[in-house]
N, C-alpha and C positions, 0 to 999 in steps of 0.2 A: 461497438462503441468506439468513438474516437478518443484517443489519448495521445499524449506527447511524452517522448522520452529523450534523454540526453545521452550521447555516445561520444567517446573519445575516438572511436574508430569510424571511418566513413562506411555508410551502408547504402548500397545501390537501391534506387527507387524501384518498387515492384517486388523487392525481396520479401520472402517469408522468413522471419527470424524467430529465434527462441529467446524470449526475455527471461533472464535468470530469476531465481528465487530471491526474495527480499530486495527487489529493485523498486524504486519509487517511480510511479507513472503520474503524470500531471494531467489534470482535467482542462486547464487553461494554458494556451500558448504562452501568454505573458509570464506566467509563473515558472514555466519550464525554462524560458530564455533568461529570466532574472536569476534563477537558481544556477544555471550554467555559467553565467557571467560572474557570479559571486565566487565560484570555485577557481582559485588561482592556478591549480595544477592542470586544469582542463581548458586552457586558453584556445586550443585548436579544436575543441569539441563542437558538435553541432546538435541541434534539436531536430527531431523527426516527428512528423504526424503519422500515427499508426492506427490500424483498426484491429481490435481484439474482439473475440466472441467467447467469453468465459464467464461463469457465474462469479459474481463479486459479492461478498458478505457486506451487508449494511447494518452496523451496530445501532443505528437509530431506529431500526425496525425491531421493537421489543420482542415480538413473537420469535424472531430468529434467535435472539440471545438466549431465550429460555431453552432452546434445543441444543445450543452449541456449548456454552460454557459450563464447566463442571468444577466444583470445589475439590480440594484435596481431602485427605482423611480427617483433618481437623476443621473442615468447613470453610477454609480460606481459598480465595481465587488467586491464580498466579499473577505475580507482579515482580519483575526483576529488581526494582528499586527497594521495595519494602520486604520482599519475601512472601507476602500474602496479604490479601485484602478481604474485608467483609463484603458480603453481597452488595450492600448499598454503595460502599466506597468504590467497588469494582465497576458497578454500573455507571456511577458518576464519571469515572475515568474514561471508560470506553465510549461514552456518549458526549464527551466534552467537545464542543464546537470550536474551542480555542486550541487545545493541545491533546488530542487523543493519540498522536503518533507514538509517544513514549511507551504507552501500555502495549501497543502492537509491536514493539521491539522485544517483547518477552516471548522466548521460544515456545514455551508451553501454551501460550495463548494462540500463537500461529498454528501449532499442531492441532489444537482443538477445532479451529476453524477449518483447516485442511481436511480433517477427518470426516467432515460432513460434505466434502466435495467442492468446496469453494476454492477458486484459484487465486483469489486476492481478497483484500479487505479495504473498505473505504476508511480513510483516516482524515483527521484535520490537523494541519500544521500551520500555526499563525493564522487561523481562521480560513485557510485555503483547503479545499477538499481535494485530496489526492488518493492514490491507491498504492498499497504495498503488496507486491506479489508474494504468494505463499508457495507456489510451485512454478516451474517454468511454464511460460505462456507463449503460444505461437501468435505472431503478429505480422500483419501485412504493412510494409512501409510505403506510404503514399505521397509524402512530401518532405522536402528538406528545408529547414528554416535556419538561416545564418544569423 
């Protein structure tokens, strides 16, 4: 799958790199470039087009959710903001096409997704679909975008 990533370090084209855990990968070039330009501290950074071949969890596929997410001992699902959510509130949060990014910043949620073998999870941030990596992912760098 084609993705875009931003890096403050130059990466030679044709390199196979390891993308670290909890990195945001962009589905659209324009989203990656805009995100990079909004970051003041990364003025010299670049955007790269990369190819990854890893399983990515899609929370919009309800059947996947039934197998992945587990409540705690009192029946609440993990959420770093509130400490725990009911099943319905949790499902609303992970399937929000406006802002699902926040729920996927909860470590316990990422652990549950990774436990089933997924390398990342699809998220929405400002209605833009991106990926958060759950484990390091190998990627082939194929293009540099200034």
